[in-house]
C-alpha positions as CSV (number, residue, x, y, z in Angstrom):
1,X,-101.6,32.2,115.9
2,X,-101.9,34.5,112.8
3,X,-98.6,33.7,111.8
4,X,-99.7,30.3,111.4
5,X,-102.3,30.8,109.4
6,X,-100.6,33.3,107.0
7,X,-98.4,30.5,106.6
8,X,-100.5,27.9,106.4
9,X,-102.8,30.4,103.4
10,X,-99.0,31.1,101.7
11,X,-98.8,26.9,101.5
12,X,-102.0,26.7,100.0
13,X,-101.6,29.7,97.4
14,X,-97.7,28.0,96.4
15,X,-98.8,24.6,95.9
16,X,-101.7,25.1,93.1
17,X,-99.3,26.8,91.0
18,X,-96.5,24.3,91.1
19,X,-99.2,21.4,90.3
20,X,-100.8,23.9,87.4
21,X,-97.0,24.3,86.0
22,X,-96.2,20.6,85.9
23,X,-100.0,19.4,84.3
24,X,-99.5,22.4,81.8
25,X,-95.9,20.1,80.9
26,X,-98.0,17.0,80.9
27,X,-100.1,18.1,78.5
28,X,-97.6,19.3,75.6
29,X,-98.7,17.3,72.7
30,X,-96.7,19.2,69.9
31,X,-94.3,16.9,68.5
32,X,-90.8,18.4,67.7
33,X,-90.0,20.1,64.3
34,X,-89.3,17.1,61.5
35,X,-85.4,17.1,61.3
36,X,-83.6,17.1,57.6
37,X,-80.3,14.6,57.3
38,X,-77.7,16.2,55.1
39,X,-77.1,13.5,52.1
40,X,-74.0,13.0,50.8
41,X,-72.7,16.4,49.6
42,X,-69.6,15.3,47.6
43,X,-66.0,14.2,48.4
44,X,-62.8,16.3,49.5
45,X,-61.3,16.3,45.8
46,X,-64.1,16.1,44.0
47,X,-64.4,19.0,41.1
48,X,-66.1,21.8,42.6
49,X,-66.6,20.5,46.2
50,X,-66.9,23.1,48.5
51,X,-67.5,20.9,51.2
52,X,-64.8,19.0,53.8
53,X,-65.1,15.9,55.3
54,X,-65.9,17.6,58.2
55,X,-69.4,18.8,57.0
56,X,-70.6,16.9,53.5
57,X,-73.2,15.1,55.1
58,X,-73.3,11.0,55.3
59,X,-69.7,9.7,55.0
60,X,-67.4,6.6,55.5
61,X,-65.0,7.9,58.4
62,X,-61.8,6.3,58.8
63,X,-61.3,4.0,61.5
64,X,-57.7,2.9,61.4
65,X,-56.1,0.2,60.4
66,X,-59.6,-1.5,60.4
67,X,-60.6,-3.8,57.5
68,X,-64.1,-2.0,57.2
69,X,-64.7,2.2,58.0
70,X,-67.4,3.6,60.3
71,X,-70.3,5.8,59.5
72,X,-70.2,9.5,59.8
73,X,-73.9,10.9,60.3
74,X,-75.3,14.6,60.1
75,X,-78.3,16.3,60.2
76,X,-79.6,20.7,60.8
77,X,-80.8,20.9,64.7
78,X,-81.9,24.2,64.0
79,X,-85.5,23.5,64.0
80,X,-85.3,21.8,67.4
81,X,-82.8,24.7,67.9
82,X,-86.7,26.6,67.7
83,X,-88.1,24.4,69.5
84,X,-86.5,24.6,73.0
85,X,-87.9,21.9,74.7
86,X,-85.7,19.1,73.1
87,X,-84.1,16.7,75.6
88,X,-82.9,13.9,74.1
89,X,-81.9,11.9,70.8
90,X,-82.4,8.4,69.4
91,X,-80.1,7.3,66.4
92,X,-81.6,3.9,64.0
93,X,-80.0,2.7,61.3
94,X,-80.7,-0.7,58.5
95,X,-79.9,-2.0,55.5
96,X,-81.0,-3.4,52.1
97,X,-80.8,-6.9,54.2
98,X,-83.5,-5.1,57.3
99,X,-81.2,-5.8,60.3
100,X,-83.5,-2.0,61.4
101,X,-81.1,-1.4,64.5
102,X,-81.0,0.9,67.8
103,X,-78.3,2.3,68.2
104,X,-77.5,5.0,70.8
105,X,-79.4,7.4,72.3
106,X,-77.5,10.6,73.0
107,X,-78.1,14.3,74.7
108,X,-79.5,17.2,72.5
109,X,-77.0,19.7,72.4
110,X,-77.4,22.6,70.4
111,X,-75.1,22.5,67.6
112,X,-73.8,19.1,68.1
113,X,-75.4,17.5,65.0
114,X,-72.9,14.8,64.1
115,X,-72.9,11.0,65.1
116,X,-70.2,9.2,64.2
117,X,-71.5,5.3,63.6
118,X,-68.7,2.4,65.1
119,X,-70.5,-0.7,64.4
120,X,-70.8,-1.8,67.8
121,X,-71.6,-5.1,68.0
122,X,-72.6,-5.5,64.9
123,X,-70.8,-9.3,64.3
124,X,-72.0,-9.4,60.5
125,X,-69.6,-7.9,57.8
126,X,-70.1,-3.8,57.2
127,X,-69.1,-3.1,54.1
128,X,-70.7,-4.1,50.4
129,X,-74.0,-3.0,52.4
130,X,-75.9,0.3,51.6
131,X,-77.0,2.2,55.2
132,X,-79.2,3.9,56.0
133,X,-80.1,6.2,59.2
134,X,-82.9,8.0,60.7
135,X,-83.3,9.8,64.0
136,X,-85.7,10.4,66.5
137,X,-86.0,13.7,68.6
138,X,-87.9,13.5,72.1
139,X,-88.8,16.6,73.7
140,X,-89.2,16.8,77.5
141,X,-93.0,15.8,77.6
142,X,-92.3,12.4,75.4
143,X,-93.2,13.8,72.4
144,X,-91.2,12.2,68.9
145,X,-91.0,13.2,65.4
146,X,-89.1,10.6,62.7
147,X,-86.9,12.2,60.4
148,X,-85.8,11.3,56.6
149,X,-83.4,8.8,55.8
150,X,-80.3,9.2,54.8
151,X,-78.3,6.5,53.1
152,X,-74.4,5.3,51.9
153,X,-73.0,2.6,51.0
154,X,-70.2,0.7,52.7
155,X,-66.8,-0.4,50.0
156,X,-63.5,-1.9,51.3
157,X,-61.4,0.5,52.6
158,X,-57.8,0.1,51.2
159,X,-54.9,-1.4,53.3
160,X,-51.6,1.0,53.1
161,X,-48.7,-0.5,52.6
162,X,-45.9,2.5,52.2
163,X,-44.5,4.9,53.3
164,X,-45.2,3.5,56.9
165,X,-47.1,6.3,59.5
166,X,-44.4,9.4,60.1
167,X,-42.0,8.9,57.5
168,X,-39.6,11.5,56.7
169,X,-38.1,12.5,53.6
170,X,-36.1,14.8,51.7
171,X,-38.3,17.1,49.2
172,X,-36.4,16.1,46.5
173,X,-36.8,11.6,47.1
174,X,-38.7,10.2,45.4
175,X,-41.7,8.9,47.7
176,X,-43.3,5.4,46.5
177,X,-46.7,5.5,47.7
178,X,-48.5,2.1,47.9
179,X,-52.1,-0.2,49.1
180,X,-53.7,-2.8,48.9
181,X,-56.3,-3.6,45.9
182,X,-59.8,-3.5,48.0
183,X,-61.7,-4.5,44.8
184,X,-60.5,-3.2,41.2
185,X,-62.0,0.1,42.4
186,X,-60.5,3.9,41.4
187,X,-58.5,5.6,43.8
188,X,-57.7,8.9,45.1
189,X,-55.0,10.2,47.0
190,X,-55.2,13.1,49.0
191,X,-52.6,15.6,50.9
192,X,-53.8,17.6,53.5
193,X,-51.6,19.7,55.7
194,X,-51.5,18.9,59.0
195,X,-55.2,21.7,59.8
196,X,-56.7,18.9,57.9
197,X,-56.9,22.0,54.9
198,X,-57.1,19.8,51.5
199,X,-54.1,20.7,50.0
200,X,-53.4,17.7,47.2
201,X,-55.7,15.3,44.8
202,X,-55.1,12.5,42.6
203,X,-58.0,10.1,41.0
204,X,-55.9,7.3,39.8
205,X,-56.4,4.7,37.3
206,X,-59.0,2.5,38.6
207,X,-57.5,-0.5,40.0
208,X,-54.2,1.6,40.5
209,X,-52.6,0.4,43.9
210,X,-49.1,3.0,43.8
211,X,-48.1,5.6,42.5
212,X,-44.5,7.7,43.6
213,X,-43.2,11.7,44.4
214,X,-43.3,13.1,42.3
215,X,-45.1,12.0,39.5
216,X,-48.2,12.3,40.7
217,X,-47.8,16.1,41.7
218,X,-46.7,16.2,37.8
219,X,-48.9,19.4,36.1
220,X,-50.2,20.2,39.3
221,X,-49.0,23.7,41.5
222,X,-48.6,21.3,44.7
223,X,-45.2,20.3,45.6
224,X,-44.4,19.6,49.7
225,X,-42.6,22.9,51.8
226,X,-39.4,22.0,53.2
227,X,-40.2,21.9,57.4
228,X,-43.9,21.3,56.4
229,X,-45.8,17.8,57.8
230,X,-48.8,16.3,55.5
231,X,-51.0,13.6,56.3
232,X,-52.3,11.4,53.5
233,X,-55.0,8.6,53.3
234,X,-56.2,6.7,50.2
235,X,-60.0,6.9,48.8
236,X,-61.7,4.6,46.9
237,X,-64.7,4.8,45.0
238,X,-67.3,2.2,42.5
239,X,-68.6,5.1,41.3
240,X,-66.8,9.0,41.9
241,X,-69.9,11.6,42.6
242,X,-72.7,8.9,44.3
243,X,-72.4,8.1,47.9
244,X,-70.5,5.4,48.1
245,X,-66.9,4.6,48.7
246,X,-64.3,4.4,51.5
247,X,-61.6,6.0,53.4
248,X,-57.8,4.5,54.5
249,X,-56.8,5.0,57.7
250,X,-55.2,8.4,58.0
251,X,-50.6,8.6,58.2
252,X,-48.2,11.6,58.9
253,X,-45.7,12.4,56.1
254,X,-42.6,14.3,57.1
255,X,-40.4,16.7,54.4
256,X,-37.2,18.1,55.1
257,X,-34.1,19.9,53.8
258,X,-32.0,17.8,51.4
């Protein structure tokens, strides 16, 4: 009988503590810290740009051979990590014509503060529109705080024509590069190593849709290394240095000894 009594007392003591913990959680009315979205910093190849495609803030992102780009957005999640109770994040976008859209709910993962909007389900043209984004972090108790907003204008990407992907040339060959004109923009050709570190870039005459090796390397210290492969693409701009542009698909080019 004494054992039963002690068991009942133990249960009586445990239950209130469990309930008080849940109640305390439900009484949390402190919203998450306000998040700062990362604006477009600069583009690889811009003078004095120390950012890369991975950390330069909101930017166009290649979508293979589609006739439009995806959008990369980023934010500083340091305040949310300090909060310590963030559960999930909502991603939202809109454009100058309205179209405010809830895109997706993603779990909060510390140090994972990049999201790629593929415009899934959006049936109107994506290009020639300024896209704005904000996020809404929610904590475990359901409190939330809306971030600030960042914007970027997408224009039509260049359609690569030549050389074909994974083409191989001697370092002494003349190589012709060409692409379709997406609107008389200023084009920039970029070469990356296979680790995606920028090796060379050059801005071409506005509207120009072709160039050749070795002419484009004239006056630079870069030249292809025999036995090495490179990633190349064409970026397009209406005004260099502003938050507007596009990126073509990326292709690989290989160089051999003569």
